[in-house]
TORMAR-416798 format. One record per atom (N, C-alpha, C): residue number from 1; residue in three letters; atom name; y, z, x. Coordinates in steps of 0.02 Angstrom, whole numbers, plus 32768, in hexadecimal, padded with zeros to 4 digits. Example, Ala and Ser with C-alpha at 12.3 -4.5 7.8 and 13.67 -1.06 7.14 Angstrom:
BEGIN
<node><seq>1</seq><type>ALA</type><atom>N</atom><yy>7EE4</yy><zz>8186</zz><xx>8294</xx></node>
<node><seq>1</seq><type>ALA</type><atom>CA</atom><yy>7F1F</yy><zz>8186</zz><xx>8267</xx></node>
<node><seq>1</seq><type>ALA</type><atom>C</atom><yy>7F5B</yy><zz>8186</zz><xx>8294</xx></node>
<node><seq>2</seq><type>SER</type><atom>N</atom><yy>7F90</yy><zz>8162</zz><xx>8282</xx></node>
<node><seq>2</seq><type>SER</type><atom>CA</atom><yy>7FCB</yy><zz>8165</zz><xx>82AC</xx></node>
<node><seq>2</seq><type>SER</type><atom>C</atom><yy>8002</yy><zz>818A</zz><xx>8285</xx></node>
REM end
This chain:
BEGIN
<node><seq>1</seq><type>UNK</type><atom>N</atom><yy>4337</yy><zz>26E0</zz><xx>C5D3</xx></node>
<node><seq>1</seq><type>UNK</type><atom>CA</atom><yy>42F9</yy><zz>26CC</zz><xx>C5F2</xx></node>
<node><seq>1</seq><type>UNK</type><atom>C</atom><yy>4301</yy><zz>26D0</zz><xx>C63E</xx></node>
<node><seq>2</seq><type>UNK</type><atom>N</atom><yy>42D6</yy><zz>26F7</zz><xx>C65F</xx></node>
<node><seq>2</seq><type>UNK</type><atom>CA</atom><yy>42DA</yy><zz>2701</zz><xx>C6A7</xx></node>
<node><seq>2</seq><type>UNK</type><atom>C</atom><yy>42B6</yy><zz>26C9</zz><xx>C6CC</xx></node>
<node><seq>3</seq><type>UNK</type><atom>N</atom><yy>42D6</yy><zz>26AF</zz><xx>C6FF</xx></node>
<node><seq>3</seq><type>UNK</type><atom>CA</atom><yy>42B8</yy><zz>267B</zz><xx>C728</xx></node>
<node><seq>3</seq><type>UNK</type><atom>C</atom><yy>42A3</yy><zz>2697</zz><xx>C76C</xx></node>
<node><seq>4</seq><type>UNK</type><atom>N</atom><yy>4290</yy><zz>26D6</zz><xx>C76D</xx></node>
<node><seq>4</seq><type>UNK</type><atom>CA</atom><yy>4278</yy><zz>26F5</zz><xx>C7AA</xx></node>
<node><seq>4</seq><type>UNK</type><atom>C</atom><yy>4242</yy><zz>2727</zz><xx>C798</xx></node>
<node><seq>5</seq><type>UNK</type><atom>N</atom><yy>421F</yy><zz>273F</zz><xx>C7CA</xx></node>
<node><seq>5</seq><type>UNK</type><atom>CA</atom><yy>41F0</yy><zz>2775</zz><xx>C7BF</xx></node>
<node><seq>5</seq><type>UNK</type><atom>C</atom><yy>41FB</yy><zz>27A9</zz><xx>C7F6</xx></node>
<node><seq>6</seq><type>UNK</type><atom>N</atom><yy>41E1</yy><zz>27E4</zz><xx>C7EB</xx></node>
<node><seq>6</seq><type>UNK</type><atom>CA</atom><yy>41ED</yy><zz>281D</zz><xx>C818</xx></node>
<node><seq>6</seq><type>UNK</type><atom>C</atom><yy>41AE</yy><zz>282C</zz><xx>C83F</xx></node>
<node><seq>7</seq><type>UNK</type><atom>N</atom><yy>41B5</yy><zz>2835</zz><xx>C880</xx></node>
<node><seq>7</seq><type>UNK</type><atom>CA</atom><yy>417C</yy><zz>2849</zz><xx>C8AA</xx></node>
<node><seq>7</seq><type>UNK</type><atom>C</atom><yy>4165</yy><zz>288E</zz><xx>C895</xx></node>
<node><seq>8</seq><type>UNK</type><atom>N</atom><yy>4124</yy><zz>2895</zz><xx>C889</xx></node>
<node><seq>8</seq><type>UNK</type><atom>CA</atom><yy>4109</yy><zz>28D5</zz><xx>C872</xx></node>
<node><seq>8</seq><type>UNK</type><atom>C</atom><yy>4108</yy><zz>2909</zz><xx>C8AA</xx></node>
<node><seq>9</seq><type>UNK</type><atom>N</atom><yy>4110</yy><zz>28F5</zz><xx>C8E8</xx></node>
<node><seq>9</seq><type>UNK</type><atom>CA</atom><yy>410E</yy><zz>2924</zz><xx>C920</xx></node>
<node><seq>9</seq><type>UNK</type><atom>C</atom><yy>4153</yy><zz>293D</zz><xx>C935</xx></node>
<node><seq>10</seq><type>UNK</type><atom>N</atom><yy>4183</yy><zz>290F</zz><xx>C93B</xx></node>
<node><seq>10</seq><type>UNK</type><atom>CA</atom><yy>41C5</yy><zz>2923</zz><xx>C955</xx></node>
<node><seq>10</seq><type>UNK</type><atom>C</atom><yy>41FE</yy><zz>291B</zz><xx>C923</xx></node>
<node><seq>11</seq><type>UNK</type><atom>N</atom><yy>41F1</yy><zz>28FA</zz><xx>C8EB</xx></node>
<node><seq>11</seq><type>UNK</type><atom>CA</atom><yy>4225</yy><zz>28F3</zz><xx>C8B7</xx></node>
<node><seq>11</seq><type>UNK</type><atom>C</atom><yy>4255</yy><zz>28B9</zz><xx>C8C2</xx></node>
<node><seq>12</seq><type>UNK</type><atom>N</atom><yy>4249</yy><zz>288E</zz><xx>C8F2</xx></node>
<node><seq>12</seq><type>UNK</type><atom>CA</atom><yy>4275</yy><zz>2855</zz><xx>C8FE</xx></node>
<node><seq>12</seq><type>UNK</type><atom>C</atom><yy>4272</yy><zz>2824</zz><xx>C8C4</xx></node>
<node><seq>13</seq><type>UNK</type><atom>N</atom><yy>42AB</yy><zz>2806</zz><xx>C8B5</xx></node>
<node><seq>13</seq><type>UNK</type><atom>CA</atom><yy>42AE</yy><zz>27D1</zz><xx>C883</xx></node>
<node><seq>13</seq><type>UNK</type><atom>C</atom><yy>429C</yy><zz>278F</zz><xx>C8A6</xx></node>
<node><seq>14</seq><type>UNK</type><atom>N</atom><yy>4269</yy><zz>276E</zz><xx>C88C</xx></node>
<node><seq>14</seq><type>UNK</type><atom>CA</atom><yy>4250</yy><zz>2731</zz><xx>C8AC</xx></node>
<node><seq>14</seq><type>UNK</type><atom>C</atom><yy>4258</yy><zz>26F5</zz><xx>C87D</xx></node>
<node><seq>15</seq><type>UNK</type><atom>N</atom><yy>4262</yy><zz>26BC</zz><xx>C89B</xx></node>
<node><seq>15</seq><type>UNK</type><atom>CA</atom><yy>4265</yy><zz>267E</zz><xx>C874</xx></node>
<node><seq>15</seq><type>UNK</type><atom>C</atom><yy>4220</yy><zz>266E</zz><xx>C859</xx></node>
<node><seq>16</seq><type>UNK</type><atom>N</atom><yy>421D</yy><zz>2643</zz><xx>C826</xx></node>
<node><seq>16</seq><type>UNK</type><atom>CA</atom><yy>41DC</yy><zz>262E</zz><xx>C80D</xx></node>
<node><seq>16</seq><type>UNK</type><atom>C</atom><yy>41B1</yy><zz>2611</zz><xx>C845</xx></node>
<node><seq>17</seq><type>UNK</type><atom>N</atom><yy>4173</yy><zz>2624</zz><xx>C848</xx></node>
<node><seq>17</seq><type>UNK</type><atom>CA</atom><yy>4142</yy><zz>260D</zz><xx>C87B</xx></node>
<node><seq>17</seq><type>UNK</type><atom>C</atom><yy>4151</yy><zz>2625</zz><xx>C8C2</xx></node>
<node><seq>18</seq><type>UNK</type><atom>N</atom><yy>4184</yy><zz>264F</zz><xx>C8CB</xx></node>
<node><seq>18</seq><type>UNK</type><atom>CA</atom><yy>4192</yy><zz>266B</zz><xx>C90D</xx></node>
<node><seq>18</seq><type>UNK</type><atom>C</atom><yy>4166</yy><zz>26A8</zz><xx>C918</xx></node>
<node><seq>19</seq><type>UNK</type><atom>N</atom><yy>414B</yy><zz>26AE</zz><xx>C954</xx></node>
<node><seq>19</seq><type>UNK</type><atom>CA</atom><yy>4121</yy><zz>26E7</zz><xx>C965</xx></node>
<node><seq>19</seq><type>UNK</type><atom>C</atom><yy>4147</yy><zz>2715</zz><xx>C994</xx></node>
<node><seq>20</seq><type>UNK</type><atom>N</atom><yy>4146</yy><zz>2754</zz><xx>C986</xx></node>
<node><seq>20</seq><type>UNK</type><atom>CA</atom><yy>4169</yy><zz>2785</zz><xx>C9AE</xx></node>
<node><seq>20</seq><type>UNK</type><atom>C</atom><yy>4142</yy><zz>2791</zz><xx>C9EF</xx></node>
<node><seq>21</seq><type>UNK</type><atom>N</atom><yy>4166</yy><zz>2799</zz><xx>CA26</xx></node>
<node><seq>21</seq><type>UNK</type><atom>CA</atom><yy>4146</yy><zz>27A5</zz><xx>CA66</xx></node>
<node><seq>21</seq><type>UNK</type><atom>C</atom><yy>414B</yy><zz>27EE</zz><xx>CA7C</xx></node>
<node><seq>22</seq><type>UNK</type><atom>N</atom><yy>415A</yy><zz>281B</zz><xx>CA4D</xx></node>
<node><seq>22</seq><type>UNK</type><atom>CA</atom><yy>4162</yy><zz>2862</zz><xx>CA5F</xx></node>
<node><seq>22</seq><type>UNK</type><atom>C</atom><yy>4122</yy><zz>287F</zz><xx>CA7C</xx></node>
<node><seq>23</seq><type>UNK</type><atom>N</atom><yy>40E9</yy><zz>286D</zz><xx>CA62</xx></node>
<node><seq>23</seq><type>UNK</type><atom>CA</atom><yy>40AA</yy><zz>2887</zz><xx>CA7B</xx></node>
<node><seq>23</seq><type>UNK</type><atom>C</atom><yy>409C</yy><zz>286D</zz><xx>CAC2</xx></node>
<node><seq>24</seq><type>UNK</type><atom>N</atom><yy>40AD</yy><zz>282F</zz><xx>CACE</xx></node>
<node><seq>24</seq><type>UNK</type><atom>CA</atom><yy>40A4</yy><zz>2812</zz><xx>CB10</xx></node>
<node><seq>24</seq><type>UNK</type><atom>C</atom><yy>40D3</yy><zz>2833</zz><xx>CB43</xx></node>
<node><seq>25</seq><type>UNK</type><atom>N</atom><yy>4110</yy><zz>283F</zz><xx>CB2E</xx></node>
<node><seq>25</seq><type>UNK</type><atom>CA</atom><yy>4141</yy><zz>2860</zz><xx>CB5A</xx></node>
<node><seq>25</seq><type>UNK</type><atom>C</atom><yy>412A</yy><zz>28A7</zz><xx>CB6C</xx></node>
<node><seq>26</seq><type>UNK</type><atom>N</atom><yy>410E</yy><zz>28CA</zz><xx>CB3B</xx></node>
<node><seq>26</seq><type>UNK</type><atom>CA</atom><yy>40F6</yy><zz>290E</zz><xx>CB47</xx></node>
<node><seq>26</seq><type>UNK</type><atom>C</atom><yy>40BC</yy><zz>290D</zz><xx>CB79</xx></node>
<node><seq>27</seq><type>UNK</type><atom>N</atom><yy>408F</yy><zz>28DD</zz><xx>CB71</xx></node>
<node><seq>27</seq><type>UNK</type><atom>CA</atom><yy>4056</yy><zz>28D7</zz><xx>CB9E</xx></node>
<node><seq>27</seq><type>UNK</type><atom>C</atom><yy>406F</yy><zz>28C7</zz><xx>CBE5</xx></node>
<node><seq>28</seq><type>UNK</type><atom>N</atom><yy>40A0</yy><zz>289B</zz><xx>CBEC</xx></node>
<node><seq>28</seq><type>UNK</type><atom>CA</atom><yy>40BB</yy><zz>288B</zz><xx>CC2E</xx></node>
<node><seq>28</seq><type>UNK</type><atom>C</atom><yy>40DB</yy><zz>28C7</zz><xx>CC4E</xx></node>
<node><seq>29</seq><type>UNK</type><atom>N</atom><yy>40FE</yy><zz>28F0</zz><xx>CC26</xx></node>
<node><seq>29</seq><type>UNK</type><atom>CA</atom><yy>411E</yy><zz>292C</zz><xx>CC40</xx></node>
<node><seq>29</seq><type>UNK</type><atom>C</atom><yy>40EA</yy><zz>295D</zz><xx>CC5A</xx></node>
<node><seq>30</seq><type>UNK</type><atom>N</atom><yy>40B3</yy><zz>2964</zz><xx>CC36</xx></node>
<node><seq>30</seq><type>UNK</type><atom>CA</atom><yy>407D</yy><zz>2991</zz><xx>CC4B</xx></node>
<node><seq>30</seq><type>UNK</type><atom>C</atom><yy>405E</yy><zz>2979</zz><xx>CC8D</xx></node>
<node><seq>31</seq><type>UNK</type><atom>N</atom><yy>4055</yy><zz>2938</zz><xx>CC94</xx></node>
<node><seq>31</seq><type>UNK</type><atom>CA</atom><yy>4039</yy><zz>291C</zz><xx>CCD1</xx></node>
<node><seq>31</seq><type>UNK</type><atom>C</atom><yy>4067</yy><zz>2928</zz><xx>CD0C</xx></node>
<node><seq>32</seq><type>UNK</type><atom>N</atom><yy>40A8</yy><zz>2921</zz><xx>CD02</xx></node>
<node><seq>32</seq><type>UNK</type><atom>CA</atom><yy>40D9</yy><zz>292D</zz><xx>CD37</xx></node>
<node><seq>32</seq><type>UNK</type><atom>C</atom><yy>40D8</yy><zz>2976</zz><xx>CD4C</xx></node>
<node><seq>33</seq><type>UNK</type><atom>N</atom><yy>40D3</yy><zz>29A3</zz><xx>CD1C</xx></node>
<node><seq>33</seq><type>UNK</type><atom>CA</atom><yy>40D0</yy><zz>29EB</zz><xx>CD2C</xx></node>
<node><seq>33</seq><type>UNK</type><atom>C</atom><yy>4092</yy><zz>29FC</zz><xx>CD53</xx></node>
<node><seq>34</seq><type>UNK</type><atom>N</atom><yy>4059</yy><zz>29DF</zz><xx>CD3F</xx></node>
<node><seq>34</seq><type>UNK</type><atom>CA</atom><yy>401B</yy><zz>29EB</zz><xx>CD63</xx></node>
<node><seq>34</seq><type>UNK</type><atom>C</atom><yy>4020</yy><zz>29D0</zz><xx>CDAB</xx></node>
<node><seq>35</seq><type>UNK</type><atom>N</atom><yy>403D</yy><zz>2997</zz><xx>CDB4</xx></node>
<node><seq>35</seq><type>UNK</type><atom>CA</atom><yy>4044</yy><zz>297A</zz><xx>CDF6</xx></node>
<node><seq>35</seq><type>UNK</type><atom>C</atom><yy>4071</yy><zz>29A4</zz><xx>CE22</xx></node>
<node><seq>36</seq><type>UNK</type><atom>N</atom><yy>40A7</yy><zz>29BF</zz><xx>CE06</xx></node>
<node><seq>36</seq><type>UNK</type><atom>CA</atom><yy>40D3</yy><zz>29EB</zz><xx>CE2D</xx></node>
<node><seq>36</seq><type>UNK</type><atom>C</atom><yy>40AE</yy><zz>2A2A</zz><xx>CE43</xx></node>
<node><seq>37</seq><type>UNK</type><atom>N</atom><yy>4084</yy><zz>2A45</zz><xx>CE17</xx></node>
<node><seq>37</seq><type>UNK</type><atom>CA</atom><yy>405D</yy><zz>2A80</zz><xx>CE27</xx></node>
<node><seq>37</seq><type>UNK</type><atom>C</atom><yy>402C</yy><zz>2A72</zz><xx>CE60</xx></node>
<node><seq>38</seq><type>UNK</type><atom>N</atom><yy>400B</yy><zz>2A39</zz><xx>CE5D</xx></node>
<node><seq>38</seq><type>UNK</type><atom>CA</atom><yy>3FDD</yy><zz>2A25</zz><xx>CE91</xx></node>
<node><seq>38</seq><type>UNK</type><atom>C</atom><yy>4001</yy><zz>2A1D</zz><xx>CED4</xx></node>
<node><seq>39</seq><type>UNK</type><atom>N</atom><yy>403A</yy><zz>29FD</zz><xx>CED3</xx></node>
<node><seq>39</seq><type>UNK</type><atom>CA</atom><yy>4061</yy><zz>29F2</zz><xx>CF10</xx></node>
<node><seq>39</seq><type>UNK</type><atom>C</atom><yy>4078</yy><zz>2A35</zz><xx>CF2E</xx></node>
<node><seq>40</seq><type>UNK</type><atom>N</atom><yy>408B</yy><zz>2A64</zz><xx>CF03</xx></node>
<node><seq>40</seq><type>UNK</type><atom>CA</atom><yy>40A1</yy><zz>2AA6</zz><xx>CF1B</xx></node>
<node><seq>40</seq><type>UNK</type><atom>C</atom><yy>4067</yy><zz>2ACA</zz><xx>CF3D</xx></node>
<node><seq>41</seq><type>UNK</type><atom>N</atom><yy>402B</yy><zz>2AC6</zz><xx>CF1F</xx></node>
<node><seq>41</seq><type>UNK</type><atom>CA</atom><yy>3FF1</yy><zz>2AE6</zz><xx>CF3C</xx></node>
<node><seq>41</seq><type>UNK</type><atom>C</atom><yy>3FE0</yy><zz>2AC8</zz><xx>CF80</xx></node>
<node><seq>42</seq><type>UNK</type><atom>N</atom><yy>3FE6</yy><zz>2A86</zz><xx>CF84</xx></node>
<node><seq>42</seq><type>UNK</type><atom>CA</atom><yy>3FD8</yy><zz>2A64</zz><xx>CFC4</xx></node>
<node><seq>42</seq><type>UNK</type><atom>C</atom><yy>4009</yy><zz>2A78</zz><xx>CFFA</xx></node>
<node><seq>43</seq><type>UNK</type><atom>N</atom><yy>4048</yy><zz>2A80</zz><xx>CFE6</xx></node>
<node><seq>43</seq><type>UNK</type><atom>CA</atom><yy>407B</yy><zz>2A94</zz><xx>D016</xx></node>
<node><seq>43</seq><type>UNK</type><atom>C</atom><yy>406E</yy><zz>2ADA</zz><xx>D030</xx></node>
<node><seq>44</seq><type>UNK</type><atom>N</atom><yy>4057</yy><zz>2B07</zz><xx>D005</xx></node>
<node><seq>44</seq><type>UNK</type><atom>CA</atom><yy>4048</yy><zz>2B4B</zz><xx>D01A</xx></node>
<node><seq>44</seq><type>UNK</type><atom>C</atom><yy>400A</yy><zz>2B4E</zz><xx>D046</xx></node>
<node><seq>45</seq><type>UNK</type><atom>N</atom><yy>3FDB</yy><zz>2B21</zz><xx>D03A</xx></node>
<node><seq>45</seq><type>UNK</type><atom>CA</atom><yy>3F9D</yy><zz>2B20</zz><xx>D060</xx></node>
<node><seq>45</seq><type>UNK</type><atom>C</atom><yy>3FA6</yy><zz>2B06</zz><xx>D0A7</xx></node>
<node><seq>46</seq><type>UNK</type><atom>N</atom><yy>3FD9</yy><zz>2ADE</zz><xx>D0B2</xx></node>
<node><seq>46</seq><type>UNK</type><atom>CA</atom><yy>3FE1</yy><zz>2AC1</zz><xx>D0F6</xx></node>
<node><seq>46</seq><type>UNK</type><atom>C</atom><yy>4010</yy><zz>2AE8</zz><xx>D121</xx></node>
REM end
């Protein structure tokens, strides 16, 4: 009998009632990439 479940997105083994934060981490990574792109454009513009 397994006392864990698997995240359907990344495959991590999670404890009962534990929620995986892989989707949140991915979203944060995208935001950081977008911010770097914006900063690079600003640097070229000045």
